[in-house]
N, C-alpha and C positions, 0 to 999 in steps of 0.2 A: 503494501498500499502508500501510496506517495502520501509525502508531508505535503503539505498546503499554505496551510500560513500557523504562524506562533505567534499571540500577542506580545506585545511589548512590555518591559514590565510596568512600565508608566498604565498601559493598558491597562493589565492585572490590579494593580495597586489601586486606581481609580473607579473599579468593578465596582458595585451594588454588592454584588455577592462577594467580594470582599469583607467588602465592610460590614456586612451581614456578621463575616465569618468571625470577624474579630471581638465583633460587637457580643456574639455570643458564647465566646470564650470569655470574656468577662463577665458578662451579665452572671452565669453560670458555673463559673469558675474552670473551668477545664483548659486543657492543653489541645490548639488545634492548630496546628503548625501547617498543616496543608489541604486543600480541597478534598481529599480523598479520607482526610481527616475528617472531615468536616464532613462526608456523608454519611460515611460510620457511625460517627454520633449521633447525627440524626435518627440512623435508622436506632438505633441501642436505647435514644432517648428518645421516642416520638413525643410523648406529652412536654418534654420541656422544649424539645422544638419545636413544635408549634404551638406551645404557646408564647416562646421565645419570636416569631413569626407572625404572631398577632398583632403583639405589640411596638416592634417597629415597624411594622406597616403604617400601624394609628386605625386598627380596624375600631371602629365604631361598632360601640353595642357594649352590651354589659357580657364580659368573659365567663363569670364564674372560678369558684374555687375550685375547679379539674379539669384538666385538661382532655385528658385522656382516663377514663376505665378501663382497667386493663385486663381481660377473661383468662385468655390464655387461647380463646374460639376467635379467629379472625372475622366470624358473620356476627357476633356478640359484643367486643368491642365498641365503645361508644365515644365521639372522641368530645369532646365541650358541653356535656349533656347538662348543665346547669344556662347555658349560655342564650341569650337575646340578642336577637341582631336582623337587621334589612338589608339586604342584598341592593337594593336600590339606593338605597341611604349611603351605603359606601361609594357606589357609581355615581353619587351626583354631589359629593361632599363638595365640590369647585364651580364656585359662583362668576360670572363677569359677561366682558366682548368678548375676549377673546375665542377662540374656534372649539367648540365640541366635538364637531362633527363636518367634512368636508364633502361632498356626493359630487360623484360622475356616470351619470346613464350614459354610456359611449359618449357620441360628440353628440347628442338630443337635447340631454336634462345636465345641468347645474348648480350648486348648491351649497350654502354656507351656513350652518349653524350656532350661534355660540353658548356659552355654557348657560348663560341666561335662559335664552330661546328655547333650547332643550329642557331644562327646567321646569317654565313658564308651561310646555305641553306636555309635558308628566304630569302634571295639577292637572289641567282640564279635563285630560282621558282618563284619568283617576277617579275625579269628580263622576264624569260621563260611567265609568263601569260601576261605581257605589249604585247610580241610580238605576241601574237593573239590576240593584239585588246580588250583584257579584260580591263575593267578600276569599278569605282564605279556603283554598283546599278548591275553591271552583276554575275549572278550566279554561283557559281563554286560545283557538284555534288559527292562526292566522296562513294564507297562503299566500305570502306578499315578495316583493323583490327586496334586495340590500338598498334602502334607503332611507332618509333618516329617520321618519314618519315610523318604520320596521320598528326600531330603537326604541323610541320615547314608546310607544305602544306595549312594549318588550320591559320595561321599564316601570310604568306606571302599573302593569300584571304585580311585580316585585312589590310594588309598595304597598300593596293592600294583602299582599298574600296569598291573591290566585296562581296557579300552575301554567305557564307560559308555553306551548306549543308551538314550530310552526313549518312549514317547507316552502319550496320555491315556486312561483305559476307556474313551469312548465310541466307539474307534474299531471298524470289526467285525471279524470274523474274518479276513478276508482283505484288510481293512488292513493287520490286526499283521502277516501273513504275507508280505506286498509288503517292506512293509519289514525284519522281522525273519529273514522266510527267507535273506535276501541275506547276512546277516552271521553266523549259526551261531554261536548264544551258547551259552556253556558252562551259562548257567543263566537261567533265567524270572523274574521277579518280578511276582506280581500282586495284586492286590486283591480284598476278598470283596465289593463295589459298591461305590456313590458315590454319594452325595443331588448333586441339581440338580433344581432351583422348587419343593422341597420333597418330593421322593420319592425313595424309594431304589432306587435302579436297579440291580436283579443283573446281575452278570458270569458265575456258575458256569456257565452253561451254553457260557459264549465261552470260558472255562478252559479245563472239560473238551475243547473240541473243539480247542484248541488244544496239550495237551500232547504227544496224540503228534504231531502234525506237525511239533512242532522238536524232540523228540524228548530232553529236559534235564529234570531235575530244578527241580521248580517253588515257590518260595516264596511264598505268601501273608500280604501284610499284613493286621490290624485293622484296619479302620474301622466298619462298616457292623455289626459284631458277629455276623459270620457266617464268621471264618475258619477254626476247627476243624472248622466241618459242611464247609466247601469242601475243605480240604486234607484231610479224611478219605475225598471221594470219588475223588481222583486216587489213581494208581497208585505214582505218585512225588510227594508235597507233604507239606510242611508247614509250619506257619505259621512267623513271623519267628522267634516268640518260643522258639521249637520248635528251631528254626534258630540263638538265640544260646546255648539254654540250656546247654549245658557249656564255657561258654566264658564269665570272670570277666572283668571291667572290669581293665584294664590302662593305660598309657603306650601308644600307638596305635605301631605301626612303619613309618615314611615309608620306601618304599625311591625311592634317590636313581635318576632316568631323563635322559636327555638333554634337553634342550630341546625337541626335535622328537617325543619321543613322545606317538601317540596318546592322547589322554584322552578324547572322544566325537565319536559317528556323529551326523548330524543327515538328516533327510533333505529335500529337495526337495519340494513342496507333492504332485507327482504326479497331478494333475488330466488331464495329457493322454498319461500314459504312466507305466510302476514310476519310484518315487520314486527319487532319484541318493542313491547315501551316499557325505554329505562328512563326509570325517575330518580333523577338527581337532585342534591341537598341543596339548599341556600348558601349555610355555614361553609361546608363541604367545597362546594365551585368556586365560591371567591376564594377562601384561603391557599387551595390549587393552584388558578390563574393567577394571584398575587405576585404566589412564590415562582408560578415559570416566568413571568414574562419581566417582574423587576427584576430576578437574579439571574435564570438561565439568558436571559433576553437583554437585559441590561434597560430596562424600559423605564423612564423616569419623567416626571413631569414635564410637558412642553414638547415631548418628540412627538412626533406624526408616525403612526402603525399603521400599514395597512396590510390587508389581507386579502386573496381575490377570493371568493366564498360565495357561494347563496347560502338563505335561510332555512335550505334541507340540510345544512351541513354545520356540523359541531364547529368547527372550526368559525362560526358567525358568531357562536356564543360567543367562543374564546377571546373574541377579535374585541366584542361588545365592554367586555371585561376590562379592557386597555382603561375604559376611564378611571376605574379606581387607581389607578397610575399618575392620574393628572394628564393620559396624553388624550392627542386629539386623533381621532379614529380616519381614518381616509376609505370612504365607502366608496365600493364602485358594484353596478351592474347591469351584466349584458358579455355581449362577446368580449373575449380579451383582445381579439384578434380586428376589433373592429372600430373605425373604420380601417388601420391597417395594424400590423404587428407590432408597432411603436407606441401603440396609445397610452400603454401602463406606464412606461418607461417617459414621456412626455410626462403624464402626472407625476410619476416622482419627482422630476427635476422642475417642474413648476412647484408641486407642493413641497418638496423639501425632503421627503419622505426618510427616517430613520430607520425604517425596520420594512422591508418586504417581502412577502409571505403569500405564498404561492403553494402549486402541486405538485409533485414529481412531473409528472407527463408534459404541464406548460414550459418547464425547463427544459427537458427536450425537443419540444414542439419550436422554440426557439432558436436550440442547437441549430435544429434539421432547417430553419429557415434561415440561416445565415445572421440574424440578426446582434448586433454589436454593439448595446449600450453603453462597454466603454468607450469606443471611440463616437459615439453620437451624442451623448447626453452628460451632464453635469450632473455628477452622483455626490457632491461633497459630501452632506450630511449624514448616507446612507452606512450604517457599521454595522448591520445584520441581513441576511437575504435565511428565510424560513420557508422549509418543503417540509409537505408529507401527503399523506394520499398511499401514499407507495413508497417503497423505497428508492432512496435516490441513488443513480448509479455512479462509478466511475469516473463517466464520460460526462456527466452534468457537473461534478463539480469540479473535471476540468472545463467545463465553459462559465463555471462561474466564474473563477479566479481568471481564465486567460480574455474573456470578453465581456465579462459584467464589471468587476471593481477586484482588484490584488490582495487590497486587504479588508475586506469584509469575513464576519464571522457568519460564516456557514453551515447551518443549523440542520439538521434531519434531525425530523424528529417520530416519533410512531407510539400511540394510545389508540385514540380511539372516541368513539360515539360510544361506547360503556362506560368508559369512564370521563367524558367530557373534557380530558386532558390528554396527559403523556406520561407512558410508562420511563421512558428513553429521550432525551433532546440535546438539545448544544449547551455547550459550557464557554461563556466569553474570556475564561482564564487559561481552556485549556487547549493546544494544539488542534486543529482543523486535520484527519487524514482522509484520505482520497475513498470513497466506499464507504466512511466509518458513519454512525450516529456516537457522538462523546462520549458519553456516560448514562446514568439512572439518575432520576430526579430527586436533588434532594427529597429524603424523609421517604421514599419508597426502594423497602428490601428489594428490587429485583434480582433474581435468580433465572439458571441456564438449567432445565432437567433433562436426565434421561430418562429413559422410556418408564425406568423404576420409580422415579421420583429422586435419587442422587445430586449432588450438585457439580454441575459441568464445570472447570476451568477451561477446557479447550472443549472444543469440538461440538457438535450440533445437536441440538435441544428443544423443548419446551420452553418457552419464555413465562415465568412465572413471576406473581409477587406474593413473599412467603407472609406479612404483617398486613393487619390495615391500616387504610390511610383516610384522611377524612372526604376524597371525592372516589370514593367507592359508592355506587348508588345504592339508594333506599335500597331499589326493589325494581322487578314487572310492575307494571298496572294490570289491575286484577289477576294478581296471582297472590292470596292473603297467606298463604301458608310458607311463602317463596320458594317452592319447590321446583317450582321454572326454572328462578334464579341461582339454587346451587346445583342442578344441572346443568344449567348453562357454562357456569366458571368453576365449580368445587368437585365436582364427582370427579375427575381426571385422578385429580391431588388430593387430597384430603388433607382441607384448612389452607389450602394455599389457590391462591386465585391460578389458575393456566387462563391465558388470556389469549388463546391461540394461534401465537407466533412462533415461528420456525427461526429459533437466534442461535447466537455465536460470539461468546467472546474474544476478544483481536489482544492481542499482545500490548497494545495500547492502555486498555482499560474500554475502550472504545466497543459498541457491540455492533453486530451486522445482522439487518434481519432478512433473512432468508426468503420470504413470503410466510401466506399462511398454511398452519399445520394439515387443513385438511385439502390444500390442493395440491400440496407436496407434490414427489412425483415417486413410485416406487420399482422402476427396473428392476429386475431380481431381487426383488427386496430389501434392496439400499435406499433412504431416501435422500432425495435431494431438491435443495429449492429450483421454485421457478423463478426467482429475481436473480439468478446466477446466469439464467439464460437469456433475461429481457437485457441483461448487463451490456452481453455480449452482440447484441441485436442493432442496440441506441448506436452503434459506434459505425452503422451500417447506411449510409444515405439511402440507399435501394428502398431500403423497410421502416412504412411507415406506422404502422403500430401490430403487435403481433397477441397474440394469445396461446399459451401453452399446455397443455391437459396430457394428465396418465388414463389409457382408454386400455377399459381391461380388451386383455387377446392371445389368444392360445394360452391360455393357463397363466397369464403372469400378465404386468403390464407394459405398454410399449410406450413410450415419448411420441406426442405425434404435436406440430407445430402447425399453427396454423399464422399466417402474414398478409397483411395489408401490403401493396406495393404501393413505393410514389407512382407518379403520372409520369405513365409512358414505358415500365418499369414489364416483365414480362418475368413470370416464375419460368425456368431454363431449365437442363441438368445443368450447367455453367452456374447457374444463381446458387441453385439447391444445394453441389459440390462447394463453394465458398463461405453458406451459412455456414453448412455442416464444420468446414474445416474450422470456421472464425467460432464455434464454438467449444472444438475438440479442444483446442489450441489456449482460448481465455478461460473454460472454465474444466471439462474434464472430457475423455473421450464415455462416459457414465452417461452425458447429460445431451449429448448430441441425439435430435429423433429418429425416432424410426421412420417417419413420416415427415414428408412439408408441404403444404398445401398452400395454397395464394384464394383467398377471399376480400370479394368486395368491401366489408366492413366490418369492426370488429366492435362486437356488444360492449358498453360502459355503461355503470353506473350514472347516474347526474353528476357524481364527483369528480368525473375521471378516473373510475379505477376497472380496471379490466375485470369481468366477472369469471373467471376461470370454473367455480363451479356451474354456474348457467347452462355454461358450452357443454360440460361435461356432461350433463345433465341429458342435454342433446345427441349429445353425439350417442349415448345408448339409450336413446330411443324411451327417455323418460321426460317427463311433464317439469317444465320449470312452473312454479307456481303462481309467482307474483313480477310477471314482464313490467307494469307498470313502474316497477323501482328503476326501470333503464332507461338512458336516455334515448338508445336508438331499439327498441325492441326488436324491429322489422329484421335486424341482425340473423338472429336467433337461427331465423330459417336457413337460412345459408348452410348450419352448420348438419343440419337431419340426415343422419346417414352420411355423410358426405367423409368419415374416416374409413370406413368401413366397404363404401364405393370404392375408394383410394387401394383398397390391397390390403 
């Protein structure tokens, strides 16, 4: 693995994670001479660590005397059992005319909201919610783009203890019902349309169909200029402005609630069944996001935080939490390539982004488009590039340091919807090695287990967490005995969270994620990760995207690779041999596919993840139960029987 970047001594000394380490050493009277010692202490003394984080970050609320009620059982440990706080109060601590939110909707819409405007809007929406009788524990569902109004509506829900749940407006009608139908909301928020790739996408017909199915009042947020007309077609609809019209702005009232009070419901991707409804707590989400953003990302007051995300991805919730650090959120909705591939980097330059967050797929696409922001844009304020969604390949590390900026802290992150945060992520005081995630998050007891549940210091195995952490979800919705929750994460290794990632420690104390465990390949009984194959393909200009699966074949498993080629390229014997040779020399002979088949499209989720499991099901003639979760479900048809026909 190549060493790409080493932070300077000054940069290390001035990092917030260093200041926090030294503060904890003094506060708790312990020796913490290095980051590794700090991490070990944060896991061994979890109560002290999380209590110290609360105080250092100035969390507003009543902490109580007990930071951790430790039982010896991961599912029974309780953080801050006496605490009372409000999530929204902690995000709206700042006031004034400075920017809280900056928004771009491709090149169609732009706006800026001050801290005062955001707080005033939250107050008015909060009062409107209460006028409908909405209170603690009630659900508010939203099908909205990533606009300032969405942030305000979410914070207004949190301020009164209502539970927020959102998806993006590109979800189909059944996809929305598969999610919101399970949680029975008291109010449905929707937009009047959205912009994507320069086109206005109308959602009126979908909203009209959803209203009777959800059976609740509908509030339409203005975005494309059709809110009033859409609201008028609904039997119980109104615009957001009309919803707020009888309520004057005043200081919001923040309901003081238990640390474990539900904040949000997120949904699993649901590509092999109805999505799981994952319930996350207000206190756990707040502390985990403060830790990740302030210490692992070095985010501070006045910094400008950008993450390319939709409201259907957990990274939207992560992004919103940046307000708790006093950062300005830079929101974007629409295609990241409209009107052209430079659009996000134009935005970064003009608004002086401090942190640029995106998906691994986007960075790969930029590299293949040969875009070089380093030479075309001034990125003086940019200190970090964040990537998640799938493993970041070594080729993308090369691209960032060569063509974006040579002195950024490039942080690949991995965790997910299940914990609305990360198990392993970046670290501004550690070197960046190609293809590696820098290490586990503070307070996270991350291990790699073999099949017998024994920790591995080398070799590939299951990523687990051996101790409870505040952002561990409360459970699943409609799972009163927690049986489905236990089955999902704790069945494989008793009393340890098994995340479902195939992982490996590196000699630098970093970690490599080789893909999802349930998508690993087993030719000849040897487990190999799909990410290792994708890493090689990303270096090939002929290939736009790919999906790799294990197919049951002749009493074994054979590796089948499907590739979508760039325009003008065709699959032939020469290219097939080139692909095999690239994989053989870059990964290993065991990774070489038995079959390589060209396809017109690769199915992906709406967050850009390749859906290996869904493709595997189709190839084996099994149904895919929830195609609404896919951005391009029609692509699955291409795979029916394809591998078998190829012989």
